[in-house]
C-alpha positions in Angstrom: 169.8 364.6 4.4 169.9 365.3 8.5 167.2 367.5 9.1 168.2 369.6 12.3 165.0 371.0 12.7 163.5 368.2 14.4 165.5 368.1 17.2 163.6 365.7 18.7 164.4 363.1 16.9 168.0 363.8 16.4 168.8 362.7 20.3 171.6 360.1 20.0 175.1 362.2 19.1 177.2 359.3 19.0 181.2 359.2 19.1 182.8 356.7 16.6 186.4 355.8 16.4 187.5 354.2 13.2 191.2 352.4 13.1 192.6 352.1 9.7 195.2 348.9 9.5 196.9 347.5 6.7 196.7 344.2 5.4 199.2 342.8 8.1 196.9 344.4 10.5 199.1 347.3 11.8 197.6 350.3 12.5 198.2 353.4 10.4 196.0 356.0 11.7 193.0 356.4 13.7 190.0 358.4 12.4 187.5 360.0 15.7 184.5 361.5 14.6 180.4 361.6 15.6 177.2 361.0 14.6 173.6 361.8 14.7 171.4 358.4 15.1 167.5 358.4 15.3 166.3 358.0 18.6 165.1 354.4 19.5 167.6 353.2 17.0 171.0 353.3 19.0 172.7 350.1 18.9 175.7 348.6 20.2 177.2 346.2 18.4 180.0 344.5 19.8 183.4 343.7 18.1 184.2 339.9 17.9 185.3 338.2 21.6 183.8 341.0 23.2 180.6 339.9 25.5 177.3 341.0 24.3 175.9 342.5 26.8 178.6 343.8 28.8 176.2 345.7 31.3 174.2 342.7 32.0 177.1 339.9 32.7 178.4 343.4 35.1 175.7 343.3 37.2 176.0 339.3 37.9 
């Protein structure tokens, strides 16, 4: 259960997009939602094939 009264703890609102596919990897529908993430625990998890740290690679 999230206690919204501790506002300083819940600083990050993270948008999520979930693609739902069938057995042949065809897109059926997309879900969009937001989740509150505790401060200091917001992590970027790259998809397979993505750079692990895209900001570091972009800066050279």
